[in-house]
PDB file of N, CA, C and O in Angstrom:
ATOM      1  N   MET A   1      50.202   8.288  26.766  1.00  0.00           N
ATOM      2  CA  MET A   1      49.355   8.712  25.666  1.00  0.00           C
ATOM      3  C   MET A   1      49.848  10.091  25.179  1.00  0.00           C
ATOM      4  O   MET A   1      50.046  10.978  26.010  1.00  0.00           O
ATOM      5  N   THR A   2      50.035  10.285  23.978  1.00  0.00           N
ATOM      6  CA  THR A   2      50.470  11.571  23.538  1.00  0.00           C
ATOM      7  C   THR A   2      49.351  12.256  22.720  1.00  0.00           C
ATOM      8  O   THR A   2      48.525  11.595  22.090  1.00  0.00           O
ATOM      9  N   LEU A   3      49.356  13.606  22.754  1.00  0.00           N
ATOM     10  CA  LEU A   3      48.414  14.375  22.018  1.00  0.00           C
ATOM     11  C   LEU A   3      49.208  15.573  21.596  1.00  0.00           C
ATOM     12  O   LEU A   3      49.718  16.355  22.400  1.00  0.00           O
ATOM     13  N   PHE A   4      49.292  15.683  20.213  1.00  0.00           N
ATOM     14  CA  PHE A   4      50.118  16.785  19.545  1.00  0.00           C
ATOM     15  C   PHE A   4      51.514  16.777  20.069  1.00  0.00           C
ATOM     16  O   PHE A   4      52.086  17.817  20.393  1.00  0.00           O
ATOM     17  N   ASP A   5      52.091  15.523  20.154  1.00  0.00           N
ATOM     18  CA  ASP A   5      53.524  15.385  20.523  1.00  0.00           C
ATOM     19  C   ASP A   5      53.792  15.725  21.947  1.00  0.00           C
ATOM     20  O   ASP A   5      54.938  15.989  22.309  1.00  0.00           O
ATOM     21  N   GLU A   6      52.805  15.729  22.753  1.00  0.00           N
ATOM     22  CA  GLU A   6      52.986  15.971  24.261  1.00  0.00           C
ATOM     23  C   GLU A   6      52.312  14.878  25.049  1.00  0.00           C
ATOM     24  O   GLU A   6      51.180  14.470  24.787  1.00  0.00           O
ATOM     25  N   VAL A   7      53.050  14.437  26.003  1.00  0.00           N
ATOM     26  CA  VAL A   7      52.549  13.343  26.922  1.00  0.00           C
ATOM     27  C   VAL A   7      51.479  13.932  27.775  1.00  0.00           C
ATOM     28  O   VAL A   7      51.743  14.855  28.545  1.00  0.00           O
ATOM     29  N   VAL A   8      50.193  13.397  27.660  1.00  0.00           N
ATOM     30  CA  VAL A   8      49.071  13.884  28.372  1.00  0.00           C
ATOM     31  C   VAL A   8      48.680  12.843  29.492  1.00  0.00           C
ATOM     32  O   VAL A   8      48.051  13.216  30.482  1.00  0.00           O
ATOM     33  N   GLU A   9      49.034  11.636  29.331  1.00  0.00           N
ATOM     34  CA  GLU A   9      48.552  10.624  30.310  1.00  0.00           C
ATOM     35  C   GLU A   9      49.557   9.441  30.221  1.00  0.00           C
ATOM     36  O   GLU A   9      50.070   9.056  29.171  1.00  0.00           O
ATOM     37  N   GLN A  10      49.770   8.925  31.423  1.00  0.00           N
ATOM     38  CA  GLN A  10      50.631   7.659  31.487  1.00  0.00           C
ATOM     39  C   GLN A  10      49.861   6.676  32.465  1.00  0.00           C
ATOM     40  O   GLN A  10      49.326   7.038  33.513  1.00  0.00           O
ATOM     41  N   ILE A  11      49.880   5.450  31.998  1.00  0.00           N
ATOM     42  CA  ILE A  11      49.306   4.372  32.731  1.00  0.00           C
ATOM     43  C   ILE A  11      50.501   3.731  33.527  1.00  0.00           C
ATOM     44  O   ILE A  11      51.516   3.351  32.943  1.00  0.00           O
ATOM     45  N   ASP A  12      50.340   3.632  34.837  1.00  0.00           N
ATOM     46  CA  ASP A  12      51.367   3.034  35.642  1.00  0.00           C
ATOM     47  C   ASP A  12      51.423   1.595  35.742  1.00  0.00           C
ATOM     48  O   ASP A  12      52.467   1.028  36.062  1.00  0.00           O
ATOM     49  N   GLY A  13      50.318   0.954  35.476  1.00  0.00           N
ATOM     50  CA  GLY A  13      50.255  -0.558  35.534  1.00  0.00           C
ATOM     51  C   GLY A  13      48.930  -1.158  35.324  1.00  0.00           C
ATOM     52  O   GLY A  13      47.989  -0.433  35.000  1.00  0.00           O
ATOM     53  N   ALA A  14      48.788  -2.355  35.475  1.00  0.00           N
ATOM     54  CA  ALA A  14      47.506  -3.096  35.218  1.00  0.00           C
ATOM     55  C   ALA A  14      47.440  -4.115  36.246  1.00  0.00           C
ATOM     56  O   ALA A  14      48.456  -4.652  36.689  1.00  0.00           O
ATOM     57  N   VAL A  15      46.163  -4.418  36.668  1.00  0.00           N
ATOM     58  CA  VAL A  15      45.910  -5.469  37.670  1.00  0.00           C
ATOM     59  C   VAL A  15      44.891  -6.384  37.017  1.00  0.00           C
ATOM     60  O   VAL A  15      43.908  -5.916  36.443  1.00  0.00           O
ATOM     61  N   HIS A  16      45.124  -7.696  37.105  1.00  0.00           N
ATOM     62  CA  HIS A  16      44.175  -8.677  36.714  1.00  0.00           C
ATOM     63  C   HIS A  16      43.921  -9.530  37.918  1.00  0.00           C
ATOM     64  O   HIS A  16      44.853 -10.056  38.526  1.00  0.00           O
ATOM     65  N   TRP A  17      42.602  -9.679  38.287  1.00  0.00           N
ATOM     66  CA  TRP A  17      42.247 -10.427  39.455  1.00  0.00           C
ATOM     67  C   TRP A  17      40.889 -11.068  39.293  1.00  0.00           C
ATOM     68  O   TRP A  17      39.941 -10.328  39.029  1.00  0.00           O
ATOM     69  N   LEU A  18      40.704 -12.319  39.420  1.00  0.00           N
ATOM     70  CA  LEU A  18      39.494 -12.994  39.290  1.00  0.00           C
ATOM     71  C   LEU A  18      38.599 -12.543  38.171  1.00  0.00           C
ATOM     72  O   LEU A  18      37.395 -12.354  38.341  1.00  0.00           O
ATOM     73  N   GLY A  19      39.237 -12.369  36.980  1.00  0.00           N
ATOM     74  CA  GLY A  19      38.456 -11.929  35.816  1.00  0.00           C
ATOM     75  C   GLY A  19      38.230 -10.492  35.692  1.00  0.00           C
ATOM     76  O   GLY A  19      37.593 -10.052  34.735  1.00  0.00           O
ATOM     77  N   LEU A  20      38.737  -9.693  36.646  1.00  0.00           N
ATOM     78  CA  LEU A  20      38.568  -8.278  36.562  1.00  0.00           C
ATOM     79  C   LEU A  20      39.913  -7.685  36.187  1.00  0.00           C
ATOM     80  O   LEU A  20      40.947  -8.027  36.761  1.00  0.00           O
ATOM     81  N   SER A  21      39.877  -6.821  35.247  1.00  0.00           N
ATOM     82  CA  SER A  21      41.136  -6.152  34.770  1.00  0.00           C
ATOM     83  C   SER A  21      40.931  -4.638  34.962  1.00  0.00           C
ATOM     84  O   SER A  21      39.897  -4.067  34.615  1.00  0.00           O
ATOM     85  N   CYS A  22      42.022  -4.001  35.559  1.00  0.00           N
ATOM     86  CA  CYS A  22      42.043  -2.606  35.831  1.00  0.00           C
ATOM     87  C   CYS A  22      43.250  -1.982  35.412  1.00  0.00           C
ATOM     88  O   CYS A  22      44.310  -2.582  35.591  1.00  0.00           O
ATOM     89  N   LEU A  23      43.235  -0.753  34.830  1.00  0.00           N
ATOM     90  CA  LEU A  23      44.396   0.046  34.586  1.00  0.00           C
ATOM     91  C   LEU A  23      44.675   0.856  35.789  1.00  0.00           C
ATOM     92  O   LEU A  23      43.729   1.339  36.411  1.00  0.00           O
ATOM     93  N   VAL A  24      45.946   1.056  36.186  1.00  0.00           N
ATOM     94  CA  VAL A  24      46.255   1.733  37.413  1.00  0.00           C
ATOM     95  C   VAL A  24      47.080   2.980  37.104  1.00  0.00           C
ATOM     96  O   VAL A  24      47.977   2.951  36.262  1.00  0.00           O
ATOM     97  N   GLU A  25      46.757   4.103  37.815  1.00  0.00           N
ATOM     98  CA  GLU A  25      47.502   5.323  37.709  1.00  0.00           C
ATOM     99  C   GLU A  25      47.732   5.798  39.129  1.00  0.00           C
ATOM    100  O   GLU A  25      46.838   5.798  39.976  1.00  0.00           O
ATOM    101  N   SER A  26      48.997   6.209  39.352  1.00  0.00           N
ATOM    102  CA  SER A  26      49.365   6.722  40.741  1.00  0.00           C
ATOM    103  C   SER A  26      49.910   8.112  40.684  1.00  0.00           C
ATOM    104  O   SER A  26      50.470   8.526  39.669  1.00  0.00           O
ATOM    105  N   LYS A  27      49.762   8.809  41.716  1.00  0.00           N
ATOM    106  CA  LYS A  27      50.290  10.170  41.951  1.00  0.00           C
ATOM    107  C   LYS A  27      51.344  10.186  43.005  1.00  0.00           C
ATOM    108  O   LYS A  27      51.290   9.363  43.919  1.00  0.00           O
ATOM    109  N   ASP A  28      52.292  11.062  42.937  1.00  0.00           N
ATOM    110  CA  ASP A  28      53.323  11.216  44.020  1.00  0.00           C
ATOM    111  C   ASP A  28      52.953  12.478  44.771  1.00  0.00           C
ATOM    112  O   ASP A  28      53.103  13.608  44.307  1.00  0.00           O
ATOM    113  N   PHE A  29      52.468  12.207  45.940  1.00  0.00           N
ATOM    114  CA  PHE A  29      52.124  13.380  46.883  1.00  0.00           C
ATOM    115  C   PHE A  29      53.041  13.411  48.105  1.00  0.00           C
ATOM    116  O   PHE A  29      52.642  13.854  49.182  1.00  0.00           O
ATOM    117  N   ALA A  30      54.239  12.948  47.929  1.00  0.00           N
ATOM    118  CA  ALA A  30      55.160  12.896  49.133  1.00  0.00           C
ATOM    119  C   ALA A  30      55.408  14.288  49.609  1.00  0.00           C
ATOM    120  O   ALA A  30      55.674  14.428  50.803  1.00  0.00           O
ATOM    121  N   ASP A  31      55.356  15.351  48.823  1.00  0.00           N
ATOM    122  CA  ASP A  31      55.601  16.726  49.300  1.00  0.00           C
ATOM    123  C   ASP A  31      54.394  17.479  49.600  1.00  0.00           C
ATOM    124  O   ASP A  31      54.518  18.685  49.815  1.00  0.00           O
ATOM    125  N   LYS A  32      53.149  16.895  49.648  1.00  0.00           N
ATOM    126  CA  LYS A  32      51.899  17.594  49.925  1.00  0.00           C
ATOM    127  C   LYS A  32      51.094  16.812  50.948  1.00  0.00           C
ATOM    128  O   LYS A  32      51.295  15.614  51.149  1.00  0.00           O
ATOM    129  N   THR A  33      50.209  17.502  51.567  1.00  0.00           N
ATOM    130  CA  THR A  33      49.251  16.861  52.451  1.00  0.00           C
ATOM    131  C   THR A  33      48.008  16.576  51.688  1.00  0.00           C
ATOM    132  O   THR A  33      47.453  17.473  51.053  1.00  0.00           O
ATOM    133  N   VAL A  34      47.538  15.327  51.727  1.00  0.00           N
ATOM    134  CA  VAL A  34      46.394  14.896  51.014  1.00  0.00           C
ATOM    135  C   VAL A  34      45.186  14.731  51.922  1.00  0.00           C
ATOM    136  O   VAL A  34      45.314  14.096  52.968  1.00  0.00           O
ATOM    137  N   ASP A  35      43.955  15.298  51.558  1.00  0.00           N
ATOM    138  CA  ASP A  35      42.788  15.114  52.282  1.00  0.00           C
ATOM    139  C   ASP A  35      42.151  13.732  52.011  1.00  0.00           C
ATOM    140  O   ASP A  35      41.774  13.405  50.886  1.00  0.00           O
ATOM    141  N   ILE A  36      42.052  12.955  53.073  1.00  0.00           N
ATOM    142  CA  ILE A  36      41.578  11.641  52.837  1.00  0.00           C
ATOM    143  C   ILE A  36      40.068  11.489  53.018  1.00  0.00           C
ATOM    144  O   ILE A  36      39.533  10.380  53.025  1.00  0.00           O
ATOM    145  N   THR A  37      39.388  12.646  53.165  1.00  0.00           N
ATOM    146  CA  THR A  37      37.905  12.750  53.414  1.00  0.00           C
ATOM    147  C   THR A  37      37.094  12.025  52.226  1.00  0.00           C
ATOM    148  O   THR A  37      36.192  11.238  52.514  1.00  0.00           O
ATOM    149  N   PRO A  38      37.403  12.279  50.989  1.00  0.00           N
ATOM    150  CA  PRO A  38      36.722  11.615  49.970  1.00  0.00           C
ATOM    151  C   PRO A  38      36.876  10.018  49.924  1.00  0.00           C
ATOM    152  O   PRO A  38      35.933   9.277  49.647  1.00  0.00           O
ATOM    153  N   ILE A  39      38.101   9.598  50.210  1.00  0.00           N
ATOM    154  CA  ILE A  39      38.324   8.182  50.271  1.00  0.00           C
ATOM    155  C   ILE A  39      37.547   7.513  51.492  1.00  0.00           C
ATOM    156  O   ILE A  39      36.974   6.430  51.369  1.00  0.00           O
ATOM    157  N   ALA A  40      37.570   8.224  52.653  1.00  0.00           N
ATOM    158  CA  ALA A  40      36.897   7.750  53.803  1.00  0.00           C
ATOM    159  C   ALA A  40      35.387   7.622  53.550  1.00  0.00           C
ATOM    160  O   ALA A  40      34.747   6.641  53.929  1.00  0.00           O
ATOM    161  N   LYS A  41      34.832   8.693  52.871  1.00  0.00           N
ATOM    162  CA  LYS A  41      33.435   8.663  52.500  1.00  0.00           C
ATOM    163  C   LYS A  41      33.006   7.501  51.616  1.00  0.00           C
ATOM    164  O   LYS A  41      31.961   6.880  51.810  1.00  0.00           O
ATOM    165  N   LEU A  42      33.880   7.233  50.620  1.00  0.00           N
ATOM    166  CA  LEU A  42      33.651   6.116  49.689  1.00  0.00           C
ATOM    167  C   LEU A  42      33.719   4.787  50.458  1.00  0.00           C
ATOM    168  O   LEU A  42      32.871   3.916  50.266  1.00  0.00           O
ATOM    169  N   ARG A  43      34.706   4.637  51.308  1.00  0.00           N
ATOM    170  CA  ARG A  43      34.879   3.462  52.169  1.00  0.00           C
ATOM    171  C   ARG A  43      33.641   3.260  52.983  1.00  0.00           C
ATOM    172  O   ARG A  43      33.099   2.156  52.987  1.00  0.00           O
ATOM    173  N   ASN A  44      33.165   4.258  53.670  1.00  0.00           N
ATOM    174  CA  ASN A  44      31.937   4.138  54.495  1.00  0.00           C
ATOM    175  C   ASN A  44      30.718   3.731  53.752  1.00  0.00           C
ATOM    176  O   ASN A  44      29.924   2.935  54.253  1.00  0.00           O
ATOM    177  N   GLN A  45      30.535   4.264  52.538  1.00  0.00           N
ATOM    178  CA  GLN A  45      29.441   3.977  51.626  1.00  0.00           C
ATOM    179  C   GLN A  45      29.496   2.460  51.291  1.00  0.00           C
ATOM    180  O   GLN A  45      28.521   1.717  51.406  1.00  0.00           O
ATOM    181  N   LEU A  46      30.705   2.075  50.874  1.00  0.00           N
ATOM    182  CA  LEU A  46      30.855   0.637  50.472  1.00  0.00           C
ATOM    183  C   LEU A  46      30.571  -0.246  51.598  1.00  0.00           C
ATOM    184  O   LEU A  46      29.959  -1.292  51.380  1.00  0.00           O
ATOM    185  N   LEU A  47      30.977   0.081  52.869  1.00  0.00           N
ATOM    186  CA  LEU A  47      30.782  -0.813  54.028  1.00  0.00           C
ATOM    187  C   LEU A  47      29.275  -0.899  54.419  1.00  0.00           C
ATOM    188  O   LEU A  47      28.851  -1.866  55.053  1.00  0.00           O
ATOM    189  N   ARG A  48      28.462   0.148  54.021  1.00  0.00           N
ATOM    190  CA  ARG A  48      27.066   0.034  54.277  1.00  0.00           C
ATOM    191  C   ARG A  48      26.203  -0.681  53.244  1.00  0.00           C
ATOM    192  O   ARG A  48      25.003  -0.889  53.420  1.00  0.00           O
ATOM    193  N   ARG A  49      26.879  -1.044  52.157  1.00  0.00           N
ATOM    194  CA  ARG A  49      26.086  -1.881  51.111  1.00  0.00           C
ATOM    195  C   ARG A  49      25.923  -3.247  51.591  1.00  0.00           C
ATOM    196  O   ARG A  49      26.790  -3.790  52.276  1.00  0.00           O
ATOM    197  N   PRO A  50      24.784  -3.843  51.236  1.00  0.00           N
ATOM    198  CA  PRO A  50      24.569  -5.210  51.648  1.00  0.00           C
ATOM    199  C   PRO A  50      25.563  -6.203  50.842  1.00  0.00           C
ATOM    200  O   PRO A  50      26.028  -5.923  49.737  1.00  0.00           O
ATOM    201  N   ALA A  51      25.813  -7.357  51.518  1.00  0.00           N
ATOM    202  CA  ALA A  51      26.695  -8.282  50.814  1.00  0.00           C
ATOM    203  C   ALA A  51      26.105  -8.804  49.531  1.00  0.00           C
ATOM    204  O   ALA A  51      24.885  -8.869  49.381  1.00  0.00           O
ATOM    205  N   GLY A  52      26.942  -9.168  48.629  1.00  0.00           N
ATOM    206  CA  GLY A  52      26.461  -9.685  47.326  1.00  0.00           C
ATOM    207  C   GLY A  52      25.933 -11.163  47.450  1.00  0.00           C
ATOM    208  O   GLY A  52      26.316 -11.861  48.390  1.00  0.00           O
ATOM    209  N   GLN A  53      25.150 -11.591  46.608  1.00  0.00           N
ATOM    210  CA  GLN A  53      24.512 -12.875  46.643  1.00  0.00           C
ATOM    211  C   GLN A  53      25.285 -13.760  45.653  1.00  0.00           C
ATOM    212  O   GLN A  53      24.728 -14.186  44.641  1.00  0.00           O
ATOM    213  N   GLY A  54      26.622 -14.049  45.956  1.00  0.00           N
ATOM    214  CA  GLY A  54      27.425 -14.780  45.039  1.00  0.00           C
ATOM    215  C   GLY A  54      27.998 -13.915  43.940  1.00  0.00           C
ATOM    216  O   GLY A  54      27.514 -12.819  43.658  1.00  0.00           O
ATOM    217  N   GLU A  55      29.064 -14.451  43.317  1.00  0.00           N
ATOM    218  CA  GLU A  55      29.720 -13.744  42.304  1.00  0.00           C
ATOM    219  C   GLU A  55      29.092 -13.988  40.953  1.00  0.00           C
ATOM    220  O   GLU A  55      28.864 -15.127  40.545  1.00  0.00           O
ATOM    221  N   ARG A  56      28.808 -12.855  40.242  1.00  0.00           N
ATOM    222  CA  ARG A  56      28.330 -13.014  38.890  1.00  0.00           C
ATOM    223  C   ARG A  56      29.065 -12.113  38.019  1.00  0.00           C
ATOM    224  O   ARG A  56      28.675 -10.950  37.911  1.00  0.00           O
ATOM    225  N   ILE A  57      30.076 -12.519  37.392  1.00  0.00           N
ATOM    226  CA  ILE A  57      30.973 -11.708  36.480  1.00  0.00           C
ATOM    227  C   ILE A  57      30.731 -12.104  35.126  1.00  0.00           C
ATOM    228  O   ILE A  57      31.353 -11.572  34.207  1.00  0.00           O
TER     229      ILE A  57
END
């Protein structure tokens, strides 16, 4: 996406799965250390959620 002739955002791909469509953006952190704490917290919160009662999309 451009804004005033400058690239401000790039979408890296799209995923379509079981009726769910998502745009994907990735970052290159090969030269940096990334703190995984926020991802671990989100994972733990999702694991504590009760299982769904069937799929309703």
